[in-house]
C-alpha positions as CSV (number, residue, x, y, z in Angstrom):
1,M,20.0,-24.9,38.8
2,R,17.6,-26.3,36.6
3,L,15.8,-24.1,34.1
4,L,12.6,-25.8,34.6
5,D,12.8,-25.1,38.5
6,L,13.5,-21.3,37.5
7,C,10.3,-21.3,35.1
8,A,8.1,-22.8,37.8
9,Q,9.3,-20.5,40.6
10,Y,9.1,-17.1,38.4
11,N,6.0,-18.5,36.4
12,L,8.3,-18.2,32.9
13,D,7.4,-20.0,29.5
14,P,9.6,-23.2,29.7
15,N,10.4,-23.1,25.9
16,H,10.9,-19.6,25.5
17,F,13.4,-19.2,28.5
18,E,15.3,-22.4,27.5
19,Q,15.6,-20.8,23.9
20,F,16.6,-17.0,25.5
21,V,19.4,-18.6,27.6
22,I,20.8,-20.7,24.5
23,N,20.9,-18.0,22.3
24,S,22.3,-15.6,25.1
25,G,25.4,-17.9,25.4
26,F,25.1,-18.6,28.8
27,P,27.2,-21.8,29.7
28,C,24.6,-24.6,30.3
29,A,24.6,-28.3,30.6
30,G,22.3,-31.4,30.1
31,N,19.7,-32.0,27.5
32,R,17.6,-29.7,25.8
33,G,14.0,-29.6,27.8
34,D,16.1,-29.8,31.2
35,L,19.2,-27.8,31.0
36,I,21.1,-26.6,33.9
37,V,22.9,-23.2,34.4
38,N,25.6,-22.1,36.9
39,D,23.8,-21.0,40.0
40,A,26.3,-17.7,39.9
41,D,24.6,-16.7,36.5
42,V,20.9,-17.2,37.8
43,S,20.6,-13.5,38.7
44,T,22.3,-12.2,35.3
45,I,20.0,-14.6,33.3
46,L,16.9,-13.5,34.9
47,S,17.8,-10.0,34.6
48,N,18.6,-10.2,31.0
49,Y,15.4,-12.3,30.3
50,Q,13.3,-9.5,32.1
51,Q,15.0,-6.9,30.2
52,E,14.2,-9.0,26.8
53,L,10.6,-9.4,27.7
54,L,10.2,-5.5,28.2
55,R,11.9,-5.0,25.1
56,Y,9.6,-7.3,23.5
57,Q,6.5,-5.9,25.1
58,N,7.6,-2.3,23.9
59,T,8.0,-4.0,20.5
60,Y,4.8,-5.3,20.7
61,N,2.9,-2.0,22.1
62,K,4.5,-0.1,19.1
63,M,3.0,-2.6,16.5
64,Q,-0.4,-2.7,18.3
65,Y,-0.4,1.2,18.1
66,T,0.7,1.1,14.5
67,I,-2.0,-1.5,13.6
68,Q,-4.8,0.3,15.6
69,T,-3.7,3.7,14.1
70,S,-3.1,3.1,10.6
71,G,-4.9,-0.1,9.9
72,N,-2.0,-1.0,7.5
73,I,-1.4,-4.7,7.5
74,M,1.5,-5.8,5.3
75,T,1.1,-8.3,2.7
76,T,3.5,-10.5,0.6
77,T,3.2,-13.8,-1.4
78,G,6.7,-14.5,-0.2
79,E,7.9,-15.8,2.9
80,S,9.3,-12.5,4.5
81,F,9.8,-8.9,4.1
82,E,13.0,-7.1,3.3
83,G,14.4,-5.3,6.7
84,Y,12.3,-7.1,9.1
85,S,12.1,-9.9,11.1
86,I,9.2,-12.1,12.2
87,V,8.9,-12.6,15.7
88,R,5.7,-14.5,15.8
89,Y,3.8,-16.8,13.8
90,A,-0.1,-16.6,14.6
91,G,-1.0,-19.5,12.0
92,Y,-2.9,-20.0,9.0
93,I,-5.8,-17.5,8.0
94,S,-8.2,-17.3,5.2
95,G,-10.8,-15.0,3.7
96,E,-13.6,-16.0,1.3
97,V,-15.8,-13.9,-1.0
98,C,-18.8,-15.3,-2.9
99,E,-19.3,-13.0,-5.8
100,L,-22.9,-13.4,-7.8
101,I,-22.8,-12.2,-11.3
102,P,-26.3,-12.1,-12.9
103,N,-26.5,-13.7,-16.5
104,N,-27.8,-10.4,-17.7
105,E,-24.7,-8.7,-16.8
106,F,-22.0,-11.4,-17.5
107,W,-23.3,-11.6,-21.2
108,A,-24.0,-7.8,-22.0
109,D,-22.8,-6.2,-24.7
110,N,-20.4,-9.0,-25.6
111,Q,-18.2,-7.6,-22.7
112,I,-17.5,-11.0,-21.0
113,V,-13.8,-10.8,-20.2
114,T,-14.3,-7.2,-18.9
115,N,-17.4,-8.0,-16.6
116,M,-15.5,-10.9,-15.4
117,S,-12.5,-9.4,-14.6
118,N,-14.3,-6.4,-12.8
119,H,-16.2,-9.3,-10.6
120,L,-12.6,-11.1,-10.2
121,V,-11.0,-7.9,-9.0
122,N,-13.7,-6.7,-6.6
123,A,-14.0,-10.6,-4.9
124,R,-10.3,-10.6,-4.6
125,Q,-10.2,-7.2,-2.9
126,N,-12.8,-8.4,-0.5
127,A,-11.1,-11.4,0.2
128,L,-8.0,-9.9,0.9
129,Q,-9.6,-7.5,3.5
130,Q,-11.0,-10.6,4.9
131,L,-7.8,-11.9,5.4
132,E,-6.0,-8.5,6.8
133,R,-9.1,-8.3,9.2
134,A,-8.5,-12.1,10.6
135,A,-4.7,-10.9,10.8
136,Y,-5.4,-7.9,12.8
137,N,-8.0,-10.0,15.0
138,L,-5.1,-12.1,15.9
139,G,-2.7,-9.2,16.9
140,C,-0.5,-9.6,14.0
141,N,0.8,-6.6,11.6
142,A,1.8,-8.7,8.4
143,I,0.6,-12.0,6.0
144,I,3.1,-14.0,4.4
145,G,2.4,-16.7,1.7
146,I,-0.7,-15.2,0.4
147,S,-2.3,-17.2,-2.4
148,F,-5.8,-16.8,-4.1
149,D,-8.1,-19.8,-5.1
150,Y,-11.0,-19.3,-7.9
151,I,-14.0,-21.7,-7.4
152,D,-16.7,-21.8,-10.4
153,L,-19.7,-22.4,-8.3
154,Q,-22.3,-21.9,-11.1
155,S,-25.0,-24.7,-11.6
156,K,-24.6,-26.3,-15.0
157,K,-26.3,-29.0,-17.0
158,T,-26.0,-30.9,-20.3
159,D,-28.5,-30.5,-23.1
160,G,-29.6,-33.9,-23.7
161,L,-30.3,-32.9,-27.3
162,R,-27.0,-31.1,-28.5
163,G,-24.7,-32.4,-25.7
164,Q,-23.8,-28.8,-24.8
165,M,-23.2,-27.1,-21.3
166,V,-26.2,-25.1,-20.5
167,L,-25.6,-22.3,-17.8
168,M,-28.3,-22.6,-14.8
169,G,-29.0,-19.2,-13.3
170,P,-26.2,-16.6,-12.2
171,T,-22.6,-17.2,-12.2
172,E,-21.3,-17.7,-9.0
173,L,-17.3,-17.3,-8.1
174,L,-15.8,-18.6,-4.7
175,V,-12.3,-16.6,-4.0
176,V,-10.4,-17.4,-1.2
177,A,-7.5,-15.7,0.1
178,N,-5.0,-17.6,1.9
179,G,-1.9,-16.6,4.1
180,T,-0.1,-17.1,7.5
181,A,-0.5,-14.2,10.1
182,V,2.5,-13.0,11.6
183,Q,4.2,-10.1,13.8
184,I,7.1,-8.2,12.6
185,V,9.6,-5.8,13.6
186,P,12.1,-3.8,11.9
187,K,15.7,-5.4,12.0
């Protein structure tokens, strides 16, 4: 029987069902996208697929409960988590924060590096919180491939007489956190 006919009859996702059949090792013929399985195997395949969907749903429900109760989103700059499998890629997400630093605070007491560092840390933490919120809104419990971009939005002009850069108003820093929202489960 054609997998596409089974999918239409039982309202199944063709790509997911086909991948399940291939991974399960059932003998099949034909080309990808139009596979045929033995009629004698159909009831076993459907039963196993139903069990797989129930396992996935239970895992998903547990993940949702964990997210809702703890609010913890696992994060990494890498592409995976040790001891976990990625079960769904939800896509690219970002979080942006614009940090405004008044000139009088920025230059105060010759503490330029300290003041700038404090504002960068604050902006980075806020951008990461936005990133985590975006992952949560997509039903995910982790973010992979996190990176940060820092953009100076401060207005500057050149002093015509001396050729030096002159700051125009407060310092504005845009911090953007980027990543990929995923769902993970323990291996």
